[in-house]
C-alpha positions, 0 to 999 in steps of 0.5 A: 241255387243248386250245383248243376245249375251253378256249373250250367250257368258258369260253364260259359265263363270257362269256355271264355277263359279257354283260349287265354290259358291254352295260350299260357300253356304253349308259350309260357309253360311248354317253353319251360321245358328249355331251362335244362340247356342251363345244364347242358352242353348244348348243340342245336343239331342234337336236340334239346334231349341228345346234348352233353349233360354238364351239371352247374359247369355253365354256372361256374363259368358264369361266376368267373366272367370278368364282366359279370358282376359290374353287368349285374350291378348296371342292372340293379342300379338301373332298375332300382333308379328307374323304380325310385324316380319313376315313383317321385316323378308321376306323384309330383305331376299328378299333384300338380295336375290335381291343382289345375282348374282348366279342365280341357288344358288339364285333359289335354295335358294328360293325353300328352304326356301319357302318349309316350306309353304308346310308343315303342323304343325302337321309335323312342330311341330313333328319336333319342338318337337325333335329339342327343346326337353329339353334332346335330341333336337340338340338345347339343346345339343348346349347349353349344349355343350358351358356350358349352361343349357338347356332350356325347350322352349315348357314348359317355359311361358317365351320362348314359345311366342318366339317359336311360333312367330319364327317358324310362321315366318320360316314357311311362310317368303318364301311365302312373300319373293317371292311376295317382290322379284317380287315387287322388279323386277318391278321396272324401272332399269332406275332409277338405271342407273340414280342413278349410274350416279349421283354418288349414293351407293350401299347403297343410290340405296337401301335406295332411290330406292329399297324400295321406290319401294317395299312400295306399296306392303309393305303397302298392305300386312300389311293393309291386314294382320290386320284382322288376329290380333285374329287369332294367329294360332289355328294348331301351338298352339295346335300341341305345347302347353301344360297345362304348357303354358296356361298362355302364350300360350292359345289363343282364338281358342284352348280355344273355343276347350277345352270349346267346344269339350272338356267340351261340353259348346258349347254355350260359345265356340259359344258365344267366337267364335261369338265374334271373328268373329264380331271383325274380320270382323270389322277388315278386313273392316278397313284393305281393307278400308286402302288398297283401300287409301294408295295402291290403293288396290281393290277387284273388 
């Protein structure tokens, strides 16, 4: 096929990509010009290029904020635990579902655990507030019935990070479980047949065949999740936190929201966001490199 014929054949495909490319340019690349606010004493009435240039003063101010290191620690801790627990739980559930022989029940369970993935944190946040209420919540009612004191899950700095991690895993583990189940179905059945002939128990089949067969996708998902180390989940935290748990639950995204939109310190908020974006870019680059080296993953 000559070059002219190839171009004619691929031209409709390029036109199909055009709307997506335009949306990407308009909503992702053009707004990036706003990063100059991080180096300005930004006043909205003066516009993006009429505000006073102050260099790195906003970044110095951020480093001198008394709570910035605690917020950074909260972000890294919560996001890291979500990644770790969010890998372990779906692997375990996928192994358990793989052992179910009733296809109808298996599909029903898959649907039920996948459903929360489609619900927004506005809905789930309201549900959790009711469930975990210290007075009327069903969890504290059960604790009271067995003689334990009620726990203020959403108002205690000791409990709040755990609530964030557990609720995030509950919402999202169904999606990862389906991915791991797909990886299990891709394992060659002949390996299990050979293991049975050799006298391997069911436990040894899981340990020596199923889990090793899942390793490539486990490595791939784990490495790709490294880019989310500074993304602890703004929607979730914003709908569940309160000033009483700022010490353990405040993350970079909620800090940016309060400083930028509530306190109108646009330059400081942009500086924090710019720092977060730079670190995330490095982590995402590392994650894709590791995915390529360890799991032979390519984005093109």
